[in-house]
C-alpha positions, 0 to 999 in steps of 0.5 A, spaced: 604 471 605 597 471 607 597 479 606 599 479 599 594 473 597 588 476 600 589 482 595 590 477 589 583 474 590 580 481 591 583 482 584 580 476 580 574 477 584 573 483 580 576 480 574 570 474 574 564 480 576 567 484 570 567 478 565 560 475 568 557 482 567 560 484 560 558 476 558 550 478 560 550 485 557 553 481 550 547 476 550 542 482 551 544 486 545 545 479 541 538 478 543 536 485 542 539 485 535 536 479 534 529 481 535 530 488 531 532 483 525 525 479 526 522 486 526 525 488 520 524 482 516 516 482 517 517 490 516 520 488 510 515 482 507 509 488 509 513 492 503 514 487 498 506 485 499 504 492 499 508 494 493 505 487 489 499 490 490 500 498 488 504 495 482 497 491 480 493 498 482 498 503 478 497 497 472 490 498 473 489 505 473 495 507 468 490 502 463 484 506 464 487 512 465 492 512 458 486 509 454 486 513 447 479 516 447 475 513 441 471 517 436 466 516 432 469 517 425 465 513 421 464 514 414 457 514 414 455 522 413 463 523 409 462 527 403 463 522 396 466 526 391 462 527 385 464 523 379 466 526 372 460 528 368 457 524 364 451 523 359 445 523 361 446 515 358 450 513 361 449 517 368 442 514 369 443 506 370 448 508 376 443 511 381 440 504 383 447 501 385 448 508 389 443 506 393 443 499 394 451 502 397 448 507 402 443 503 404 449 497 406 453 502 409 447 504 414 445 497 415 454 497 418 456 499 424 464 502 423 468 496 427 471 503 432 464 505 435 464 497 436 470 498 440 468 504 443 461 501 447 465 495 449 472 499 452 466 502 457 464 496 460 470 491 461 474 498 465 467 497 469 468 489 470 475 490 473 474 494 480 482 496 483 485 492 487 485 494 495 491 495 498 492 492 506 494 496 512 501 496 513 503 493 521 505 502 523 499 503 521 495 498 524 499 499 531 499 507 530 491 507 529 490 503 535 494 507 539 489 514 536 483 509 539 485 508 546 484 513 551 490 510 556 496 507 555 497 500 553 503 496 553 506 492 547 503 485 550 496 489 550 496 492 543 499 485 539 492 482 542 489 486 540 491 487 533 492 479 533 484 479 534 482 483 529 487 480 524 488 473 526 490 472 519 497 476 520 499 472 526 503 478 530 508 477 534 509 481 540 516 482 539 515 485 532 509 490 535 514 492 540 519 494 535 514 498 531 512 501 537 519 504 538 520 506 531 513 510 532 517 514 538 522 516 534 518 519 529 514 522 534 508 519 532 507 515 539 509 517 547 512 512 551 512 512 559 514 507 564 510 505 570 515 501 574 518 496 570 512 496 565 513 500 558 506 503 556 505 507 549 500 512 548 499 516 542 502 523 540 497 529 537 501 529 531 499 522 529 492 523 532 491 528 527 494 524 521 488 518 521 482 524 519 488 527 513 489 520 510 482 518 511 480 525 506 486 523 501 482 518 498 476 522 497 480 528 494 483 523 489 477 521 487 474 528 486 479 530 482 
């Protein structure tokens, strides 16, 4: 009787241990997915903000670049068709009237010419808004500036001090760092139970290339 009870007790203990382990893994998976959802929501908010800024820039640049060039087509020096030849007695009184018309037209300014003078001033008074860098760009730039590996908490502290208005969270930064690792823009190393991140060689070269793009666009 005692021999049959022992295997049953051991089997129940094994089931209990397995169920307990599965429960712990389920809770950790829920926590991980919740963290990823929060990070994706943060990235979505940043992308929506960037989309608004870029749309405003596109509209401003499109209005300036698509404005048709205004040419001075004022009929100041336009050729006037000669009237029918009349007798000397009829043409003599008309000369003073024609002189008065030419003087009046010389004193007036063409409406198109006035619009051409006003448009450059309006274009110069409306500077294009500057786009705010995304969290991915801030994290990658911070890693490129570091000479030693940094943990997600250290990166969060540095970015929070540099950009206090963005309220950056450690979970979002950790997800962003993992995304950079997946794209080979960063490298991950472990020291015991801690995880550290460093910028890859391709990521260190990309900020310099991105810094040259705005100057090339201005030159063109």
